[in-house]
LOMAR-294829 format. One record per residue (C-alpha): residue in one letter; y, z, x. Coordinates in steps of 0.1 Angstrom, whole numbers, plus 5000, padded with zeros to 4 digits. Layout:
# residues N
code	py	pz	px
A	Y	Z	X $
...
# end
This chain:
# residues 229
code	py	pz	px
X	3725	0384	1493 $
X	3755	0360	1498 $
X	3784	0385	1509 $
X	3816	0382	1489 $
X	3850	0380	1509 $
X	3883	0386	1501 $
X	3918	0381	1516 $
X	3948	0405	1520 $
X	3972	0399	1499 $
X	4006	0385	1523 $
X	4039	0396	1519 $
X	4066	0372	1531 $
X	4090	0395	1554 $
X	4120	0406	1533 $
X	4141	0410	1566 $
X	4136	0372	1571 $
X	4146	0368	1533 $
X	4181	0386	1541 $
X	4189	0366	1571 $
X	4179	0335	1551 $
X	4200	0343	1518 $
X	4231	0349	1537 $
X	4227	0323	1562 $
X	4224	0297	1532 $
X	4256	0313	1514 $
X	4277	0310	1545 $
X	4269	0275	1549 $
X	4275	0270	1513 $
X	4306	0281	1513 $
X	4317	0269	1544 $
X	4320	0297	1561 $
X	4291	0279	1590 $
X	4311	0240	1588 $
X	4287	0209	1591 $
X	4281	0203	1627 $
X	4285	0236	1635 $
X	4260	0251	1657 $
X	4238	0283	1649 $
X	4234	0305	1682 $
X	4201	0321	1672 $
X	4212	0352	1695 $
X	4245	0356	1681 $
X	4230	0355	1646 $
X	4209	0381	1659 $
X	4239	0404	1667 $
X	4260	0403	1642 $
X	4234	0410	1614 $
X	4219	0436	1640 $
X	4180	0423	1638 $
X	4162	0407	1663 $
X	4157	0366	1671 $
X	4121	0367	1648 $
X	4139	0368	1616 $
X	4165	0344	1627 $
X	4146	0317	1644 $
X	4122	0327	1609 $
X	4154	0317	1587 $
X	4166	0288	1603 $
X	4133	0269	1597 $
X	4131	0280	1560 $
X	4169	0263	1560 $
X	4154	0236	1576 $
X	4133	0226	1552 $
X	4158	0231	1526 $
X	4177	0204	1544 $
X	4209	0222	1554 $
X	4199	0225	1589 $
X	4188	0205	1618 $
X	4167	0221	1649 $
X	4164	0203	1675 $
X	4140	0211	1709 $
X	4160	0228	1736 $
X	4195	0222	1719 $
X	4191	0249	1690 $
X	4202	0248	1658 $
X	4230	0233	1641 $
X	4250	0228	1601 $
X	4236	0193	1592 $
X	4265	0165	1587 $
X	4258	0145	1556 $
X	4264	0108	1559 $
X	4266	0087	1532 $
X	4228	0075	1530 $
X	4225	0118	1524 $
X	4245	0115	1497 $
X	4229	0080	1480 $
X	4189	0094	1488 $
X	4198	0129	1473 $
X	4224	0117	1443 $
X	4190	0090	1436 $
X	4165	0119	1436 $
X	4183	0140	1416 $
X	4191	0117	1392 $
X	4158	0104	1385 $
X	4142	0141	1387 $
X	4170	0153	1359 $
X	4162	0116	1338 $
X	4126	0128	1336 $
X	4131	0166	1329 $
X	4154	0156	1300 $
X	4125	0138	1281 $
X	4101	0164	1285 $
X	4132	0193	1275 $
X	4136	0176	1247 $
X	4098	0174	1238 $
X	4093	0208	1248 $
X	4120	0235	1243 $
X	4119	0267	1228 $
X	4148	0278	1204 $
X	4154	0301	1231 $
X	4154	0275	1257 $
X	4183	0259	1237 $
X	4201	0294	1233 $
X	4201	0298	1268 $
X	4212	0266	1280 $
X	4241	0270	1248 $
X	4254	0304	1265 $
X	4256	0289	1302 $
X	4278	0259	1283 $
X	4298	0285	1261 $
X	4301	0300	1303 $
X	4317	0263	1313 $
X	4342	0264	1285 $
X	4353	0300	1286 $
X	4358	0292	1326 $
X	4373	0256	1325 $
X	4402	0275	1301 $
X	4414	0297	1332 $
X	4415	0293	1367 $
X	4380	0275	1376 $
X	4376	0276	1418 $
X	4354	0250	1433 $
X	4326	0275	1441 $
X	4326	0285	1405 $
X	4328	0250	1389 $
X	4295	0241	1412 $
X	4277	0270	1401 $
X	4283	0266	1365 $
X	4276	0235	1369 $
X	4240	0235	1388 $
X	4229	0266	1364 $
X	4233	0240	1334 $
X	4213	0216	1351 $
X	4191	0240	1369 $
X	4181	0255	1325 $
X	4178	0216	1319 $
X	4151	0212	1346 $
X	4132	0243	1334 $
X	4133	0235	1302 $
X	4110	0200	1310 $
X	4084	0232	1316 $
X	4069	0208	1347 $
X	4064	0229	1379 $
X	4059	0201	1402 $
X	4094	0190	1387 $
X	4111	0220	1387 $
X	4100	0225	1426 $
X	4111	0194	1437 $
X	4147	0200	1422 $
X	4143	0230	1437 $
X	4140	0220	1470 $
X	4173	0199	1465 $
X	4195	0221	1449 $
X	4213	0237	1484 $
X	4214	0199	1493 $
X	4233	0193	1457 $
X	4256	0221	1463 $
X	4264	0215	1497 $
X	4267	0182	1495 $
X	4299	0189	1463 $
X	4310	0221	1486 $
X	4313	0209	1521 $
X	4333	0177	1510 $
X	4359	0201	1496 $
X	4364	0182	1468 $
X	4401	0198	1454 $
X	4402	0180	1423 $
X	4366	0188	1416 $
X	4374	0221	1391 $
X	4394	0192	1372 $
X	4363	0168	1370 $
X	4346	0199	1359 $
X	4367	0208	1331 $
X	4364	0172	1320 $
X	4326	0173	1327 $
X	4327	0202	1299 $
X	4319	0176	1272 $
X	4289	0162	1293 $
X	4273	0195	1287 $
X	4280	0196	1252 $
X	4269	0167	1242 $
X	4237	0167	1266 $
X	4233	0205	1246 $
X	4234	0187	1213 $
X	4207	0157	1221 $
X	4180	0184	1236 $
X	4190	0202	1197 $
X	4187	0166	1176 $
X	4156	0155	1201 $
X	4177	0120	1206 $
X	4161	0113	1236 $
X	4176	0078	1243 $
X	4212	0094	1237 $
X	4209	0117	1261 $
X	4196	0096	1289 $
X	4225	0075	1285 $
X	4252	0108	1289 $
X	4231	0123	1318 $
X	4235	0087	1335 $
X	4272	0082	1330 $
X	4277	0124	1334 $
X	4257	0121	1369 $
X	4275	0084	1375 $
X	4308	0101	1373 $
X	4299	0130	1396 $
X	4288	0109	1421 $
X	4319	0084	1424 $
X	4340	0119	1428 $
X	4314	0126	1456 $
X	4314	0094	1472 $
X	4354	0090	1470 $
X	4353	0123	1488 $
X	4332	0117	1513 $
X	4351	0087	1522 $
X	4386	0108	1524 $
X	4368	0134	1549 $
X	4355	0106	1573 $
X	4388	0082	1573 $
X	4369	0055	1550 $
# end
């Protein structure tokens, strides 16, 4: 008789998840800056934990593209290059263009209502104080929902893998004018919502391309200013 073999479920270490989350947020909001070294023993002491969860967290953040780990040198927050900007943004545009096509085909009434709710959040926020962090959060929330509406598991996974890098690239450049840009892109979000509702793929792709190109232009200007070019 063939013996039935089973594997016990493995649960991810919640402590590692907590450390990863705290380190990720500190990197994304600028408390740990580009090029800064992250010392395992120091982080472990601040978080009252052992070095194991910190080491595992740094491995996770390396996979997200936020940290570089070097043999015998430890870990440091990435310094983004012009090539990094172009690569991440090109991948983002390609993924979101494909996602939009499938979102227009597959979106449910609930999906569209959720997207409309995010657009309303952006509109409301843009009428008052609109700090950079909130601008980035709301913009990515809109695009994340748009990608999710594609119902394509692998595409969603690939986009999620870029999410932290997109956030970091924008926020690390400290683009003070991005809040103003975010107010202007409120119109682009509304147009994309209309395209999804109307199932107008051609116009949607045109709006998305214009929206992404405008954001990329501002990010490149910010990068050049940050490196003195």
